[in-house]
mmCIF file of the C-alpha atoms, coordinates in Angstrom:
data_MODEL
# 
_entry.id   MODEL 
# 
loop_
_atom_site.group_PDB 
_atom_site.id 
_atom_site.type_symbol 
_atom_site.label_atom_id 
_atom_site.label_alt_id 
_atom_site.label_comp_id 
_atom_site.label_asym_id 
_atom_site.label_entity_id 
_atom_site.label_seq_id 
_atom_site.pdbx_PDB_ins_code 
_atom_site.Cartn_x 
_atom_site.Cartn_y 
_atom_site.Cartn_z 
_atom_site.occupancy 
_atom_site.B_iso_or_equiv 
_atom_site.pdbx_formal_charge 
_atom_site.auth_seq_id 
_atom_site.auth_comp_id 
_atom_site.auth_asym_id 
_atom_site.auth_atom_id 
_atom_site.pdbx_PDB_model_num 
ATOM 1   C CA . MET A 1 1   ? -0.016  0.029  0.053  1.00 0.00 ? 1   MET A CA 1 
ATOM 2   C CA . LYS A 1 2   ? 1.459   3.271  -1.074 1.00 0.00 ? 2   LYS A CA 1 
ATOM 3   C CA . ILE A 1 3   ? -0.697  5.348  1.251  1.00 0.00 ? 3   ILE A CA 1 
ATOM 4   C CA . LYS A 1 4   ? -0.495  4.913  5.014  1.00 0.00 ? 4   LYS A CA 1 
ATOM 5   C CA . LYS A 1 5   ? -2.069  6.243  8.240  1.00 0.00 ? 5   LYS A CA 1 
ATOM 6   C CA . GLY A 1 6   ? -1.399  9.817  8.902  1.00 0.00 ? 6   GLY A CA 1 
ATOM 7   C CA . ASP A 1 7   ? -0.605  10.799 5.351  1.00 0.00 ? 7   ASP A CA 1 
ATOM 8   C CA . LYS A 1 8   ? -2.051  13.842 3.845  1.00 0.00 ? 8   LYS A CA 1 
ATOM 9   C CA . VAL A 1 9   ? -4.239  13.319 0.710  1.00 0.00 ? 9   VAL A CA 1 
ATOM 10  C CA . LYS A 1 10  ? -6.287  15.118 -1.589 1.00 0.00 ? 10  LYS A CA 1 
ATOM 11  C CA . VAL A 1 11  ? -9.453  13.708 -3.336 1.00 0.00 ? 11  VAL A CA 1 
ATOM 12  C CA . THR A 1 12  ? -9.363  13.596 -6.985 1.00 0.00 ? 12  THR A CA 1 
ATOM 13  C CA . THR A 1 13  ? -12.611 12.408 -8.041 1.00 0.00 ? 13  THR A CA 1 
ATOM 14  C CA . GLY A 1 14  ? -16.419 12.490 -6.636 1.00 0.00 ? 14  GLY A CA 1 
ATOM 15  C CA . LYS A 1 15  ? -18.400 14.893 -4.591 1.00 0.00 ? 15  LYS A CA 1 
ATOM 16  C CA . ASP A 1 16  ? -15.494 15.805 -2.415 1.00 0.00 ? 16  ASP A CA 1 
ATOM 17  C CA . LYS A 1 17  ? -13.104 16.359 -5.173 1.00 0.00 ? 17  LYS A CA 1 
ATOM 18  C CA . GLY A 1 18  ? -10.360 19.120 -4.153 1.00 0.00 ? 18  GLY A CA 1 
ATOM 19  C CA . ARG A 1 19  ? -10.629 18.582 -0.475 1.00 0.00 ? 19  ARG A CA 1 
ATOM 20  C CA . GLU A 1 20  ? -7.706  17.469 1.580  1.00 0.00 ? 20  GLU A CA 1 
ATOM 21  C CA . ALA A 1 21  ? -7.666  15.372 4.831  1.00 0.00 ? 21  ALA A CA 1 
ATOM 22  C CA . VAL A 1 22  ? -5.349  13.102 6.815  1.00 0.00 ? 22  VAL A CA 1 
ATOM 23  C CA . VAL A 1 23  ? -5.832  9.324  6.615  1.00 0.00 ? 23  VAL A CA 1 
ATOM 24  C CA . ASP A 1 24  ? -7.584  7.947  9.513  1.00 0.00 ? 24  ASP A CA 1 
ATOM 25  C CA . ARG A 1 25  ? -7.582  4.336  8.680  1.00 0.00 ? 25  ARG A CA 1 
ATOM 26  C CA . VAL A 1 26  ? -6.268  2.086  5.973  1.00 0.00 ? 26  VAL A CA 1 
ATOM 27  C CA . TYR A 1 27  ? -8.184  -1.049 4.843  1.00 0.00 ? 27  TYR A CA 1 
ATOM 28  C CA . GLU A 1 28  ? -5.568  -2.927 3.012  1.00 0.00 ? 28  GLU A CA 1 
ATOM 29  C CA . LYS A 1 29  ? -7.564  -5.751 1.559  1.00 0.00 ? 29  LYS A CA 1 
ATOM 30  C CA . SER A 1 30  ? -10.255 -3.735 0.092  1.00 0.00 ? 30  SER A CA 1 
ATOM 31  C CA . HIS A 1 31  ? -7.814  -1.050 -0.981 1.00 0.00 ? 31  HIS A CA 1 
ATOM 32  C CA . GLN A 1 32  ? -9.743  1.749  0.807  1.00 0.00 ? 32  GLN A CA 1 
ATOM 33  C CA . ILE A 1 33  ? -9.044  4.564  3.468  1.00 0.00 ? 33  ILE A CA 1 
ATOM 34  C CA . LEU A 1 34  ? -11.145 6.241  5.886  1.00 0.00 ? 34  LEU A CA 1 
ATOM 35  C CA . LEU A 1 35  ? -10.747 10.010 5.699  1.00 0.00 ? 35  LEU A CA 1 
ATOM 36  C CA . PRO A 1 36  ? -12.611 12.229 8.683  1.00 0.00 ? 36  PRO A CA 1 
ATOM 37  C CA . LYS A 1 37  ? -15.360 14.484 7.385  1.00 0.00 ? 37  LYS A CA 1 
ATOM 38  C CA . ILE A 1 38  ? -14.930 13.375 3.769  1.00 0.00 ? 38  ILE A CA 1 
ATOM 39  C CA . ASN A 1 39  ? -17.462 10.907 1.986  1.00 0.00 ? 39  ASN A CA 1 
ATOM 40  C CA . ILE A 1 40  ? -20.176 11.492 4.611  1.00 0.00 ? 40  ILE A CA 1 
ATOM 41  C CA . TYR A 1 41  ? -23.355 9.507  4.417  1.00 0.00 ? 41  TYR A CA 1 
ATOM 42  C CA . LYS A 1 42  ? -26.583 9.598  6.614  1.00 0.00 ? 42  LYS A CA 1 
ATOM 43  C CA . LYS A 1 43  ? -27.354 6.365  8.569  1.00 0.00 ? 43  LYS A CA 1 
ATOM 44  C CA . HIS A 1 44  ? -30.999 5.773  10.160 1.00 0.00 ? 44  HIS A CA 1 
ATOM 45  C CA . ILE A 1 45  ? -30.595 4.292  13.546 1.00 0.00 ? 45  ILE A CA 1 
ATOM 46  C CA . LYS A 1 46  ? -33.133 2.462  15.538 1.00 0.00 ? 46  LYS A CA 1 
ATOM 47  C CA . LYS A 1 47  ? -33.868 3.199  19.115 1.00 0.00 ? 47  LYS A CA 1 
ATOM 48  C CA . ASN A 1 48  ? -31.336 1.988  21.713 1.00 0.00 ? 48  ASN A CA 1 
ATOM 49  C CA . GLU A 1 49  ? -29.714 2.850  25.054 1.00 0.00 ? 49  GLU A CA 1 
ATOM 50  C CA . LYS A 1 50  ? -27.234 5.528  23.607 1.00 0.00 ? 50  LYS A CA 1 
ATOM 51  C CA . MET A 1 51  ? -30.187 7.099  21.336 1.00 0.00 ? 51  MET A CA 1 
ATOM 52  C CA . PRO A 1 52  ? -33.580 6.488  22.954 1.00 0.00 ? 52  PRO A CA 1 
ATOM 53  C CA . GLN A 1 53  ? -35.108 8.535  20.256 1.00 0.00 ? 53  GLN A CA 1 
ATOM 54  C CA . GLY A 1 54  ? -33.392 6.908  17.312 1.00 0.00 ? 54  GLY A CA 1 
ATOM 55  C CA . GLY A 1 55  ? -32.770 9.201  14.353 1.00 0.00 ? 55  GLY A CA 1 
ATOM 56  C CA . VAL A 1 56  ? -30.459 10.057 11.518 1.00 0.00 ? 56  VAL A CA 1 
ATOM 57  C CA . VAL A 1 57  ? -26.635 9.992  12.078 1.00 0.00 ? 57  VAL A CA 1 
ATOM 58  C CA . GLU A 1 58  ? -23.710 11.154 9.833  1.00 0.00 ? 58  GLU A CA 1 
ATOM 59  C CA . VAL A 1 59  ? -21.277 8.564  9.026  1.00 0.00 ? 59  VAL A CA 1 
ATOM 60  C CA . PRO A 1 60  ? -17.928 8.729  7.150  1.00 0.00 ? 60  PRO A CA 1 
ATOM 61  C CA . ARG A 1 61  ? -17.487 5.778  4.558  1.00 0.00 ? 61  ARG A CA 1 
ATOM 62  C CA . PRO A 1 62  ? -14.361 4.544  3.514  1.00 0.00 ? 62  PRO A CA 1 
ATOM 63  C CA . LEU A 1 63  ? -13.152 5.823  0.119  1.00 0.00 ? 63  LEU A CA 1 
ATOM 64  C CA . ASP A 1 64  ? -11.240 3.940  -2.636 1.00 0.00 ? 64  ASP A CA 1 
ATOM 65  C CA . ILE A 1 65  ? -7.528  4.457  -2.747 1.00 0.00 ? 65  ILE A CA 1 
ATOM 66  C CA . ALA A 1 66  ? -7.666  5.062  -6.669 1.00 0.00 ? 66  ALA A CA 1 
ATOM 67  C CA . LYS A 1 67  ? -9.737  8.383  -5.940 1.00 0.00 ? 67  LYS A CA 1 
ATOM 68  C CA . VAL A 1 68  ? -6.907  10.234 -3.750 1.00 0.00 ? 68  VAL A CA 1 
ATOM 69  C CA . MET A 1 69  ? -3.624  11.450 -4.332 1.00 0.00 ? 69  MET A CA 1 
ATOM 70  C CA . LEU A 1 70  ? -0.694  11.773 -1.736 1.00 0.00 ? 70  LEU A CA 1 
ATOM 71  C CA . VAL A 1 71  ? 0.293   15.295 -0.794 1.00 0.00 ? 71  VAL A CA 1 
ATOM 72  C CA . CYS A 1 72  ? 3.943   15.736 -0.395 1.00 0.00 ? 72  CYS A CA 1 
ATOM 73  C CA . PRO A 1 73  ? 4.810   17.211 2.927  1.00 0.00 ? 73  PRO A CA 1 
ATOM 74  C CA . LYS A 1 74  ? 7.974   18.856 1.556  1.00 0.00 ? 74  LYS A CA 1 
ATOM 75  C CA . CYS A 1 75  ? 6.756   20.528 -1.778 1.00 0.00 ? 75  CYS A CA 1 
ATOM 76  C CA . GLY A 1 76  ? 2.976   20.447 -0.973 1.00 0.00 ? 76  GLY A CA 1 
ATOM 77  C CA . LYS A 1 77  ? 2.129   19.176 -4.369 1.00 0.00 ? 77  LYS A CA 1 
ATOM 78  C CA . THR A 1 78  ? -0.171  15.994 -5.263 1.00 0.00 ? 78  THR A CA 1 
ATOM 79  C CA . THR A 1 79  ? 2.187   13.425 -6.264 1.00 0.00 ? 79  THR A CA 1 
ATOM 80  C CA . ARG A 1 80  ? 2.650   9.706  -7.131 1.00 0.00 ? 80  ARG A CA 1 
ATOM 81  C CA . VAL A 1 81  ? 4.804   7.591  -4.765 1.00 0.00 ? 81  VAL A CA 1 
ATOM 82  C CA . GLY A 1 82  ? 8.087   5.933  -5.882 1.00 0.00 ? 82  GLY A CA 1 
ATOM 83  C CA . TYR A 1 83  ? 10.336  3.725  -3.808 1.00 0.00 ? 83  TYR A CA 1 
ATOM 84  C CA . VAL A 1 84  ? 14.005  3.764  -3.412 1.00 0.00 ? 84  VAL A CA 1 
ATOM 85  C CA . VAL A 1 85  ? 16.105  1.079  -1.641 1.00 0.00 ? 85  VAL A CA 1 
ATOM 86  C CA . GLU A 1 86  ? 19.161  2.116  0.646  1.00 0.00 ? 86  GLU A CA 1 
ATOM 87  C CA . LYS A 1 87  ? 21.241  -0.729 1.922  1.00 0.00 ? 87  LYS A CA 1 
ATOM 88  C CA . THR A 1 88  ? 18.310  -2.937 3.414  1.00 0.00 ? 88  THR A CA 1 
ATOM 89  C CA . LYS A 1 89  ? 15.577  -0.428 3.836  1.00 0.00 ? 89  LYS A CA 1 
ATOM 90  C CA . LYS A 1 90  ? 12.873  0.759  1.346  1.00 0.00 ? 90  LYS A CA 1 
ATOM 91  C CA . PHE A 1 91  ? 11.920  4.303  1.595  1.00 0.00 ? 91  PHE A CA 1 
ATOM 92  C CA . ARG A 1 92  ? 8.807   6.066  -0.133 1.00 0.00 ? 92  ARG A CA 1 
ATOM 93  C CA . ILE A 1 93  ? 9.665   9.037  -2.269 1.00 0.00 ? 93  ILE A CA 1 
ATOM 94  C CA . CYS A 1 94  ? 7.838   11.929 -3.893 1.00 0.00 ? 94  CYS A CA 1 
ATOM 95  C CA . GLN A 1 95  ? 7.954   11.777 -7.732 1.00 0.00 ? 95  GLN A CA 1 
ATOM 96  C CA . LYS A 1 96  ? 8.118   15.467 -8.146 1.00 0.00 ? 96  LYS A CA 1 
ATOM 97  C CA . CYS A 1 97  ? 10.974  16.684 -5.583 1.00 0.00 ? 97  CYS A CA 1 
ATOM 98  C CA . HIS A 1 98  ? 12.383  13.236 -4.919 1.00 0.00 ? 98  HIS A CA 1 
ATOM 99  C CA . SER A 1 99  ? 12.368  13.802 -1.204 1.00 0.00 ? 99  SER A CA 1 
ATOM 100 C CA . ARG A 1 100 ? 11.476  11.040 1.410  1.00 0.00 ? 100 ARG A CA 1 
ATOM 101 C CA . ILE A 1 101 ? 7.848   10.801 2.666  1.00 0.00 ? 101 ILE A CA 1 
# 
């Protein structure tokens, strides 16, 4: 996975196009990520102990990894992720400014 928890990403497609957020959670098997306050949907909830009235709650849904691009912390531009191997360690690098991510 080229995007990890804590990375800053920019949404490239969909209703939230152009918005930036920090990755909250990564779902590796389904290739999705969870971004706070992005891809919000309304969910109807039955009555329970927490909500005795029930009601409608706003819930963020996971977004496919193909719909976001990583924002480089150094140059601040959206970029693809490359890899470089130094000795026995593998590092992610920005394809635009060639700095480590």
